N, C-alpha and C positions, 0 to 999 in steps of 0.2 A: 321792642322798642327801643329806643337809642338810648344811652345812658348822657344826660345833659349836667351832667356833673361836672363842675369846673375841677378837674384836675392840679391840685397844687403841690410842690415840691415838699416832701416827708423829711429829706436833708437836703438841707441847700448848698447846691451846686459850688464846687470853689471855682474864683476867677482863674482866668487862664495866667495873669500876671502873677499872680503865686503861686504858680507851678513851671518854674522858668525850665525846669530838667526835660519838660516836657515840650517843650518848643518845636522840635523837630517833627514828630507827632502831630501837632497841633496847626503846624501849614502845611502839612499834607494833605490832614482833613478839610483845613480852608479850601486848598487847591482844588480838591476833590470833590468835597460836599457844598462849600459854600460855604461854611460854618463848622464851629467848634458843638459836638452835641452835649446836649445838659445829662443826660444818661452817665457819658465817662466823667463828666463833672464833676458829679456824683461820686462817682469810683473811683476819685482822686483822694479822698479822703483817705483809699488806700494804697498808696502811691504802688507798694507792690505789684497788686491787681490791677490798677491799670496799666503797669509794663508786660504785666505776662495776657491781660489779655490783646493787649495792643497788634503785641505780635501774631497772636492768634487770628484776630479779624485781621488783618491785615495778608497775614496768610492764605485764607479764606475766599476774599472778598475780592484781593486784588492783585491773586496769583493763581497759576492756573491751565488747565485747559479748554476749561469751559466758557462759555461766553461770560461775561462781565454783567451785560444787561439782563441776561436770563437767570443771573446770578439772584440780581435782585427782584425776580419778579419771582422767582423759588424764593425768598424768605418772605419779600409782600403776603402771596398769598398762606405761608405756615402762620406767619403775623395776623392775616382773617383768621387762621383757624382758631388763633390763642384768640382771639377779640384783641391785641393789645392794636388800640388806633395810634398813640407813639411810632411805634415801627411799621404800619402801614403807609404813614405820612413820605416816613422818611426813606422806605424800600422804592414808594411809587416815586418820591421825589428824584433818587437815586438812580432809576432806570431810565426815566423820562431825560435826565443828563448825561445820560452811558448811550442814549440813540432812539430809545425805546422811544416809539410815538405815543404820543398822548391818547390818542385814538385804543391804541393797541394796551396803556396803563390803564384804561379804562377798559376795555373789554376781559379784564384778566378774570374778573370775575363771574364771567361766563366762557370762562378758556375753557371747558369741554364741547361747547354747541358751537363758537366765534369763529371766524373763516380768517380771521387774521395769525390764527396758531395754529403750528405745524404737528405733525401724530407726534416727534420727538417732544416739542413742547408740552403737548399734553400731556406725555408721562413724567417728566419732570415735575410739571405742578402738579399732577393727582398724587404724586408722591410726598409730596411738602403738604399739602392741605392732608391725605389720610394719616401722616406721620405726626405731625400736629395735633392730632385732635387728641381727648381724653377719653379712654385710654386707647393709646396708639393702634389705627386703622390701619396700620401698613401690611401688605398680604405678599405672598408668592407671586401671584398676579402682577401685583404693580411691580414687582423685577422681572417680569418674564417682558413685560409692555418696556422697560427702560434699557431690557438686555438687547431689543431691538435697533437700537438707536446709539448707545451711549457706550464704552469702554468700562469697563471694571474702574478705574483711573476716573474718567467721568463721573461715576456712578457715587464714589467717595466724596467725591468733591461736590455735590449735590445733595446726598445724607450730611458732609460737612456744614454747608448751609442752613439746612435746617435745623440740625443741633445748635450751631450757633445763638439762632434767632431762639429756641425754644431758653437759654440764659436771658437772651437780652428781654424777649418778650417779658418775663418773670419780673427781668432787673426794674425795666423801664417803669412797668402800669406797679410796682410794690412800693418803688420811691413815689410812684406819682409824678415820673419826670415831665418837665415843660414842656410842652414842642414850642422850637423857634419857628422864627417866622417864615424863612425861605418854605420849609416844607408844609408848615400850615398852610400857605397862601395856595401852594400847589393842592393840596389835599382841599381846600377848600374850591378852588377851581373845578375836579373833577363831583365833588358831591362828594367824599368819600365817606362821610358820616351815615350815609345811606343806604350805602354798600354793603353785598353781604355774600358771599360765596356760594355759586348756585345761582342766584338771584335777578 
């Protein structure tokens, strides 16, 4: 059953106008995402944390050898396994902005059977699903499948995305981060709230 309870921020996000030191980071976020995420604005109550998190987030999501669209789909599947609607909305919208078709974003919940996904993509998304489950259900078999398609470096990038969103899923849900209009509209366009992995 879908949770229809309205989430309200438990800690009020700071305004970007209060955070002049973070303007370069916020400019990058607005250029890439189209908005400044509320979960980061709540994190800004501890500026050193936001600085550190901004660095690791940018490294994991905006650099490396792995396709950035695939990274967002990995994050989306991990967030779906965790049940974090906020991060599912963000990552589905970001994947689409990075060139992943809306049809493929919608099919991500059936990645194991959808013809839109390659074997390499299925291996990455399966690890995301298994590693995000509680308890962690990743296996040697998952890694054997990954090694058929990815270098060790690329596998480290995949696991880094999953780990990053383990933090973000818990942060965003625990804080009750309010979803911004752009990802909210995209989530509604694909009926994200009704979708479940393997359904």
